[in-house]
N, C-alpha and C positions, 0 to 999 in steps of 0.2 A: 464511440470515439470518432473524432472528426477525420477527414481524409488527410493523408500525409502531404506535406509540402515538398516541392522540388527545389533543387538548388542548395546553396550553402548559406543563404541569408539568415536561416534560423539557427546557424551554428552547429547543426547536426551533421554527422558523417554521411557522405554520399556513397553510392555504390562503388565508385572508384577508390574511395578511402578504405572501404571494407574489403575490397578485393585484395589489398595488400596483405591482410591476415587471413585470407580464404583457406590457406593450408594449415593454419594454426588451430588448436582445439577450440571448439565452441565454448563460450563462457555462460554458465548458468548462475545468476545472482539470486542468493537466498537471504531471507531476513534473519537477523539475530533474534533470540528470545523465544517467546511462547509459540510463535508461528512455526519456527524451525522444529520445535519438539513435535508439534502436531503434524508437520509435514513428513517426519521420519518414516512412518509406516507407508505413506504414499510412495516415497522414494524407493523403499524396499520392494514394493509391488511393481515399480517400473523397471527394476533390475539395476538402477543407478546406485552404486555404493560409493559414497565419498570416503576419503581418508577418515579413519576412526575419530580423530580429534576435531573433525569438522562439526560434529554434534556435541562437542564438549565446550561448555561456556568458558572454561578456564584457559582454553587454547588462545594464544596470542596471534596465531597465523590468521591470515585473511583469505588466502588462496589455497585451494586444495585440489589434488588429483582425484580421479574417480576410477571405478572399475572399467570405464570406457576411456581408452587412451585419447580419444578425440573429443573429450568433454572435461572441462575443469569447472570447479565451483568457486565462487567468491562469496564471502559472507559479510554483509554490510548492514547498516541500520535499516530497519523496515521502511522508514520514510525516504531512504535513498535508493531503494531498488529500482523504482521507476525511472529515476534520473540516470542511473547507470545504463539501463536498457535504452532509454530514449536517445541518449547521446552516443550509443554504440560501444560503450565500455563493456557491456554484456550483450549477448545476442538474445537471451531468453531469461525469464526470471519469475519470481513469485512475490506478489505484493497484495495488500488489501485494497478492496474497492474504494476505501476512503482516500487513499493516495491518488488513485486514478481520477476520482472526482475532484480532488483539490488541484491537481496540476493539469489534467486534461491534455497530456502531451499528444500531438497529432501523429507522431511517428511510432506510437505504440498500438499494437493489435492485441486484444485480450480474448483468445479463442475459448478458454475454459474457465468455468467456475469450479474451483477445487472443493468447495463446500466445507472448508476448515476455517478455524479462527473466527467463528461467528460472534459478532458483537453489533453495536449500533452507535451511530453518531447522534447525540442527544443534546438538547438544551436543558440546563439545570439552574436552579436558583435556591437561595436559602429557604429552609422550611419555615423560618420565622416570618417571611414575607406573606402578608395576608392576601395581597393581590399580585397577579402576574405583572412584573414591572414593564412588560412590553405592551400592556393594555392601554390603548389610547395614546401611545407615544409615537412621535415621528422620528425620534433619535434614541438610540440605546447603546450603552457601552458594553462591549462583549469581550471577554477574555477567551482566547482560543489559540490553538496552533493550526487551525483551519480557516484562515481569513477568507478565502474564496468561497468556501461552502457556507460560512456564516453570513457573509454579505449577501450571497444569492438567496439564502433562506429568508432573511429578514426583509430583503428588497421585495420578495413576493408578497409580503404583508405591508408594503409601503412604509417600511421602517429603515432608516439609515443607520447601519451598524457601525459604530466607532470601535475599531478593533484595538484591543490590547494584546499584542502578539506574545504569547508565552509558550515555552516548549515543555513545561512541566509544572507541577504543584498548582495546577489550574484551580483546584478546589479552594485555595486560599484567597483568590481574587475577590469574591463577593464579601467575605468577612473582613478584608482589609480595605474595602472601598475602592479597589482598582476597577471593578466592573459590577454591573447589576446582575448579569447572568454569565454563564460559561457555555461554550459549545465544545464538547469533548467526546472521545471514544469511551463507551461504557460497556463493560462485560457483565459482571454480576450486580454492579451498583453499590457494592459494599464500601468502596472508597468515598463515594458521594455521601452515603449515610453516615459514615464515621466522621465526616466533616460538616455535618448539619445541612446538606443539600438534598434536593429532590429533583427528579426528572420531571419536566413539564411537557416536553415534546420529543418525539423521535423524528429526526430528519431523514435518516436512511439506515437500513439494515446492511451490514457489511460482512462479506466473506472474502477469502483470499482467491486471487485469480492467477492463472498462468498467463504471462505477458510475453510478447515477442517484438523485437525491433523489426519494423516493416521492411527496411532496406535489407537487413540480414536475411529475411524470409525470401526476398527476391534473388539475392546473390548466392544463398546456400539453401535452396528450397527443399532438396531431398533430405538433408540432414536434420533440418529444423522440423519439417513435416513429420519425420520419423519420431522425433522427440515428443511432439505434440500427441501423436497417436499412442505412444507409450504411456503418457499421462492419462489419456482418455481411456485406454484399456485398463489402467490401474483403478480408475474411478468405477468403471463398469464391474470390475472384479469385486470391489468393495460392496457395491450395491447388490450383487448377486449372492454375496456371502450370508 
């Protein structure tokens, strides 16, 4: 990650802003969905026990207390965790490396790879295409929710990626002539196969990371460092088991 920027020009909270809530509970931002389920055993080993409905998909609440009176949990979309942490809405969080790659927020520090939620960012195209549509091309239409990652990847091959920005149903784009290829997060690849697509390249392997707001780390170093160490100890306990 790049070095943090000073001042308020980037819209992020300053140390003075965060000092206002220095006596409030720390906020831990967690992602909804499959990562939250994978994270549950890690939270147990850290001794952090959120309210029971935090891990229940049917719960409509977004903020939860924990067994630690100085720590609250907020549950948000996985793609939004980094934004909550970068802008000071949360002090610490868990998000995928794909999100960090896409946004590259300078005010985020990622001290731990939690080793959960393993998947990959890949390029995929229809199986019926005999040749890779990127071969010999200087311009390529790409459907993705990762415009920064896609542009960077194809630029490294001297290809100008024309982005069709979608947030879901990416697999439909090539069959409906929206794009020649897609760049998406892939786990088992079953959704690609079910929709007649095949992976052609892996851009990056992805796991979930513990992330911290750099300003919060400076203003509340003991509390946040203690949380980081609890997560680190939880990972070491798992490795030793």
